[in-house]
N, C-alpha and C positions, 0 to 999 in steps of 0.2 A: 235470380231465384225462380225455382219451379216447385212450389210447395204443393204436395198432394196429400190429402187426408184419406187414410185407409181405415176400414172397419172390419172387425171380427164379430161374429154373433154366435150364440148358442142357445138351444132350447131342447125340450123333450118332445118325443113323438108318440102318437097313438095310431090305432088303425082307422081313425077318422081322417082320411086323406085330405078332404077339403079343409078341415080345421088346421092341419099341419101346414098346408100351403098358405092359408090365411095368416097363421102365426109368422111364417117366413116373410110375408109381405109387410106385416106390422113391424117386424124387426128392421127390415130394409128402410121403411119410412122413418122409423126412429133414428137410424144411423144417418139418413140423409138430413134430417133436421139438425143433427149434430155437426153437419158440414162434411160428412163422408162423401167421397167421390167414387171410390171403388169399395164394394161391400161384399164380403164373403159369407155365404151360407154354408152350413155343415153338409157332410156327405149324405146323399140319399135321404133328404129331409122330408120327402113326400110320405114316407111310411116309417114304421119301426125298422130296425136293422134286421131284415128278413133272412140274412145269411146264417143265422143260428141253426136253422132247420134246412133239410133238403126236401123241398116240396115242389112237385111238378106244377101245381096250380099257380105258384107264385111267379112263374115266367109271364103270366098274363099282366103283371105290373109294368112290363116294358112296353115302350112305344117308339116309333121312328122319330128322328130329329124333326122332320118336317111336319109331323102330326102329333107332337107331344103337348098335351094341354098345359103342363107346368111351364114349358118353355114359351108358349104363347103368352101366358099370363105374365111371366117375368120379363119378357120382351116389352110388353106394353108398360109395365112398371118402370123399367129402365128408361124408356123414352119419356114417360111422364116426369120422372124425377131428375132426368139428365145424369144418371149414374151408370157405372159399369158394374155388371153382375156376372161373376163366374158361377155358373149354376150346375150343380151335380144332379145327374138323373140316370135312370135305368134305360138303356138304349136297346132297341131291337133293330137289327139290320138284316132283313131277309131271315136266314136261319141262324144268324149269329146274334149274340147278346153281349153287351159291354157295360161296364161301369164307367160312365162317361161324364164329361164336363163341357158345357157349351159356354163360350165367351160372348156375352151380350154387351154391345157398346151402347153409348148414350142415346143413339137414335133407334134403339131396339133391334138393330141388325145382329144376327149371330155371325161373328167373325170367323168362327171355326169350331171344331170339336176335338177335344182330346180324349182318348180312350186309355184308361188305366193300364199301365205297363206291367206292374208287379202285382200278381194276384195271390193273396194269402190262402192258406188252407190249414186250419187247426181247430181245436175244440172251440166252438162258439163262433168261429170266423171261417165258415165253409164257402168261401167265395168262388173256388174253382168249379163248384157245381153249377153256378149261375153265369159266370162271366168268361168269355174268351179273353186270352191275353190281348191287350191293346195293340193295334197295328198302325197307329198314327205316328209313332215316335214322339219324343217330347216336343211340346208346342210352345211358341212364344207369340203373343198377340199384341199388335200395335193398336192400343185403344186411344180414345180422345185424351186421356190424362197421363198415360204412361205405357211403356212397353212392358208387359207382364208375362211371367211364366206361371203356369198352374199345373200341378200334378195332384194325385189323389191318395190320401191315407197311406197305405203300405208303401207307396212310392217315397214317402217322406223319410223312410229309414235308410234310403240309398243315397250316399253323397254324389254318386254319378248323376242322378236325376237333377239335382240342384246345379251342379257344375255345368251340365249340358245346357240347361236353360240360361244360365249366366253367360256362357260362351255365345249363345244365340242372340244375346242382346237384352235379356230381361233386366229390368230395373228393380222389380219387386217380385218375390216368390209367394205363391198362395197354395195352401193345402187344406181342402175340405176333408173332414175326418170323422170316423166313427170308431172310437176305441175306449175300452174300459177294463173291467175285471177279466180275469182268465178263469173260465168255468172249471178247468181241471185242477186249479190250485188257488184257493182263496187268499193265500199268503202273498201272491204276486201282485205288486202295485207298480205298473210301468210308467206312471204319470211323469215322474221326474226324469226318467231315462228318455221318454218320448220328447219332452221339452228340450232336454240338453242336446239331443241329436239335431233337432232343427235349429237350435241356437247356434250350433256349430256350422250349419249350412249358411246362416246369415253372416256369421263372422268370417268364414272362409271365403265368401264371395262379396263381402262388404256391401250388403244390400239388405233392406228390410224384408221381413218374412211375416206372413199372417197365417195363423192356423185356427180353424173353427171346428170344435168338437161338439158332440151332443151330450145331454145330461139325462139322468133318470134311470130307473130299473126297467129293463125290458125282459119279460119272461116269455120263452118259447117252449116248444115241446121238448127239445133236446137239451136246453140249457137256459141259464139266466145270466144276463150281463148288467152290471152297474156301470154305466158310462160316467167317466169322471170329469167331464167338462174341461175346465182349466184352459180354455181357449186363450190365445195370447198373441201379442204383436211384438216381434223382436226387432231391435235396431241393428245397424250395420256392423257393430262390434259383437253381436251375439247377445247383447243385453236384453232382458225382458223389459219392455217399455210399459206395458200394461198387461194385466192378467185377470181372467174371470175366475169366480169360485168354482168349486167342484160340482155344486148341486143347485145352482141358481141360474135362471135365464139371465142373459147379459148381452149388452152391446158395448163394444170397446172401440175407441178411435185413437189414432195417433197420426201426426203430421210430419212429413219428411221433405226436405229440399232435395229433389232428385238431381238437380244440376250440381249441387255441392257434393253429393255422394259420388256422382260420376267422376268428378275431379279427384276425389279421394281415392277411388279405385285406380285411377291412372297413376297417381303419385306413389301409392303404396307398393306397387310393383308385383302384386300377386298374379296378374294376368301377363305382365311383361316377362316375368321370369319363369313361366311355365316351360316344361320340356316334354312336349307331347311325343317326341320321337323315343322317349324312354318308357312310355306307358303301355307298351304292348301287353304286359301281363294282365292289364285290366280287361283285355278282350278275350280272356280265357276264363274257364271255370276253376281250374286248379293252379293257375299261375304259371303254367309251363306250356301245355299243349294248345295250339291254336284251334279255335272252333271253326269247323268248315262251314262255309256259307253257300 
């Protein structure tokens, strides 16, 4: 048996950046007291979701990996509590800017950085203004407790992301998130769709999945978004093991035997019976023409 306890968290954010980071630390400590070993915080938790507006001055929120105050603080926290922390942050790399995630192991070391691959652009979610498309490719990190894959928000809608991480050896999938209402149409509620897509990733790859979203109403100049929380942990058959409310701060935990799940993946045959030589259309945009590289 190799039991690992996973945690999802969710909270609201304001423009008091110090208070947001302090809240994140409080949630991590809460999860650690509950026995969690790998703890997921939500996407870009240091600030409100600033991508509702296009403002030049907001690029000042970014910082390099080696000099990012949130990463320094979370590294010290991980080492103190002996937990793994996948930490979402706004990265500046010379003249490039990325929506990134640092994987911090139990000794406080940053094992590597993943840069968000799929960058959305729509009413209220104007990320293409701020973020370059990620150039790291999908990442899998061998931490003290598990080999884990982590992608970011819009990545979670793409089954290719999850399958690539599974093929690279991930035993658990993590997705920090910021998603809620659609400013252009108050009648759209994507919560159930959002969950079902990721439940499908868990079921299709026979591995647990953790998603952490934010809560609260965030008003910007261009729009207002009500973030619907509903963070959850899915089991290897796609079942929701535990789920947070739409509008309340929460810490969720669930424990899985990763050795048992590895044996189940082998016996079920989903990876044995793959036919990658037939999957050329996935490398195109229209299903026919090859993309030139």
